[in-house]
N, C-alpha and C positions, 0 to 999 in steps of 0.2 A: 638418547643414543648419541654417543660421541664418535666423531670421525677423526682418524689420525692421518695426517699427511706426512710423507717423507719431506724432510727439509730440502728446499730447493737451493741449489748452490749454483751461482752464476759461473759460466765458463766462457772463455774467449775462443772463438773459432772463426775461420776465414773461408770465404767462398770464391770460386774462380770458374770461368768458362771462356770459350773462344768467342770473340766478338765477331760473329759472322753475319747475322741478319741485322742490318743497320737500322731499319725502321723500328725493330724491337729495342735495340740499344739506345737509340735516340729518345724513345719514350721513357726510358729509365734514367735519363741524364738531367741533372738539376744543377743550378748555380747555388753553391753554399755561401750564404751571406757573410758568414764569419771570415772566410778567406777570400771571397770574391772569385773563386775558381769553380770550374765545372767538373763534376764528378759523375761517373756512372754509378748509381746507387743500387744496381742490381747485383753487384759483386764487388769484392775488394780488389781483385786482380783479374784483368782480362788479357787475352793474348790474341795476336794477329796470326792467322793460319799461314801455312807454308805457301798456299796458292793465292794469297791476297796481300803480298808484301810489296807490290808495285808502289814506288814512292809517289807516283802521280795519281794513284788510285783512290777510290772513295774510302776504303777502309783505313788507309794511312792518314787521310785527311781527317777522318773522325777521331782516330786515336791521338792525333796531334793536339786536339782541343781538350782532352780530359786530363785531369791531374792524378788519376789512379796510377799506381805502379802497373806497368804493362810488360807483357812478354812478346817476343817475336820468334816464330818458328823458323829456324835456319836450316836449309838443306842444300843438296847439290844444285848447281846452276847459279847460285848467288855468289858473285865474286866478292873478294875482300873489299874492293872499292865500293861496290854496290851496297854492301852492308854498312860501311862507314857513312855513305850518303844517306842511307835510311836513318841511321842514328842521329845525323845532323838535323833531320826533319823532326824526329820524335823526341829528341833530348838535346836541344841546342845548348842548354846551360850545363850539360854534363853533370847532372845531379846523381850522386852515388846511390845505386840501388833502384833508380827509376826504371831501368830497363833490365829485363831478364832475357838472355838469349838461350832459346831452347833448341839445342842441336839435334838433328835427326837425319843422319846421313845413310845409315845402313852399314853393316859390318865390312862390306867390301869397298866402301867409298870413303870412310871416315878419314883415312890418312891422306886422301887426295884433297880434302877440303878444310878440315878443322885446323891444322897448323897455320894455314894462311889467314883464316878468319881471326884466330887469336892474335897473330902478329899485327894484323891491320887494326884491330880494336885497341891493342896496346899502344901502337904508334899514334893513333888519334886521341889517346888519353881519355877515353870514355870509361867510366867506372861501372861496368855492368856486372850482373850476376850471371854466372855460367851454369846451365843445367843440361844434363844429358838425357835425351829421350831415345832409348834404344829400341823402342817398340815400332814406331811408325815407319822408319826407314827399312825395316825388316819384314814388311808385310808381303806375303806371297799368295799365289793361287795354287791350290793342290790339283792333282790330276783329275779329280772329280769336281773341279770348279768351286771349291770351298775356300774362303779366305782363311789364311793361317799365318802363324809366325813360328819360327823355329827357336827353341830355347838356346841352342848353341850360338846362333847368330846374335841373339839379344845379349848374352853374356859376353861374347867377343867384342861387340861395340862398346859395352860398358868398360871392359878392361882396357880397350884402346883409348877411350876417352880419358880415363884416369892417367894413363901413361903419357899421352900427348900433352895434357895440361901440365903435368909435372915437368916434362921435357921443355916446355915453353915458359916455365917459371910462373904458371898461373894456376890458381886453385879452381878445382871443379866444386861448385857450391851446392849442387843438388842433383837428384835423379828423378825422372818421371817414369813410373811404371803403371801399366794397366793390369789389374789383378782382381781376383776374387778368392774368397775363402772356400768356395765350393769346389768339388772335384770335377770340374769341367774338362772337356777334351777339345780345346781350341788352339793350343800351341803344341807343336810336336816336340819330341825329345824330352829332356829333363830326367828327373829321378825315375819316373814311371816309363820312360822310353816310349812315349806315345808316337804312333806311326799314322800315316795318312788314312789308312783304312779304318782307324779307330776314331777319327774326328767326329763322326756323327753319333758316337755313343752317348755323348752328353754335351752337345754344342748348343748353348742357350743364349749366347750374346745377341743383342739387338743391333750391334754395329761392328765393333772391332774385336778380334781375338784377344783373350785375356790369359795371363798366367793363372794356373790353378793353385791350390793350397801348397802342395809339395814343391812345385816349381818356384812359387813366390818365396817360400822359406829358404830354398837353396840359393836363389839369387841374392836375398838379403844377407845370407852367410858370406857370400863372395864379396858383397859391397862392404861388409864390416872388415874383411881382410884388406880390401883395397884402401879403405880409409886409414888403416894402420900402416899402410905403405908396404904391405906384404903381397907377394905374387899369389894369384889364385891358381 
């Protein structure tokens, strides 16, 4: 009897997660002899959460010691100077691409914060990657106490992020979305015009509300237009 196996083709892929539980992250950290640097070998890319960005805090101290590319969640309440001070700790040599700034302000607050952050980073001459997260700043609680996000607010923050970056002469380098290919009812609005009373119809997330299949495809269509410099 002969057995046929499909040809295995190697692929390159990258993993990422928030560096939250420091005892777990420390257990995955090793010194790489070839470079003499310390890396977290549990992921290629780790990020510091919005609530753990205190520059004197334990999370920043840990991230300061690893050579992985790292992200920083940036939101309301962090001044431009505070952001620059944080970059000085985490990227003192100003290595291009070492730091990704993941902005998550919310549709109503993005104009109050993002322009000043961009200008502060430009003035300090840090070569960061800018990424828009229009999900986390737009989390709400419905009348029946269910966590939700509204499609229109997500799209609005994305559109504003593209516009602000262009106005400031800065490229927006990426977008973070939380989505699923399933027809869940976790975010209101969108092509299916989901309303609060329909949230429990198919609410299956274990944590944060996700865009469903039709909402995701529509957002991607808008992103394609924004990348072409067209208004959505």
